[in-house]
N, C-alpha and C positions, 0 to 999 in steps of 0.2 A: 484125212484120207481122200484121195481123189477117186471119183467114180463117174460113170456115165449113165444118164437117165433119159428116157423118152418122155417128154412132157407135151401135152396138147399145146398147139401154137397160141391159141387165145389165152390159155391159162398162163403161159410163159410171158406173153405181152403184159397181162395184168400184173404179174409178179414183178416184172422189171419196172413198171410204172410205180407200183407201190414202194419198191425198194428206193427208187429215186426220190419220191416224195418223203419217205422216212429218213433218207440220208444214210442208208445202210447198203451193203453189197447185196447182190442177188443171193449169193451163197448164205449170207447171214440171215436174210429174210426166210429162205427155205429151211435153214436149220431151226430157227425160232418157231416157225409154223409146225415143223415136224415134232419138236419137243412139246409144244402145246397140245398137239393132237394126241400124242402118246400119253401125256400126263392126264388128259381128260379121260381117255379110255381106262387108264389105271384107276382113276377115282370112281368111275362107274362100276368097275369090277369089284372094288373094295366095298361098295355099298351093299352088294349082295341082293338077295331077293327081297321084295317088298310084299308084306302080307296085306291083302285088301280085306277090310272089315265090311261085311255086308249085314243087312238087317232083314229080319223076317217080316212078313206082312203081305198085304194085298196090293201094294202100290201106293200111289199118291192119295191124298185125302179127296173126298168127293168135291167136285167143283173146281179142282185145280187143273189148269190146262198148261202143260209144259211148253207148248208151242206158242203161247201168248205172253211175251215178255212184260208188257205193262201190268197185267194182272199178277204176275209173279212178283214184280217189284212192290206192288201194293201189299201183297201178303207178307213179304219179308220186312216191310216197314212197320207192320203191326206189332 
């Protein structure tokens, strides 16, 4: 099907360059990208909601500083 689209100039230049490097037509590159984008969205919708499990408590153990990476690594290696 033939259609007309308005595409950002820089995006079009990048797409043409990518098509040339890949050895495909611009139309094929755009079709493939659109299929991939739609497929990715469908997979995200299929996953549904994620239930986040939380824990009760008063926070971290005494002496643990979440802003100090080296001490966290030491604790995790124990």
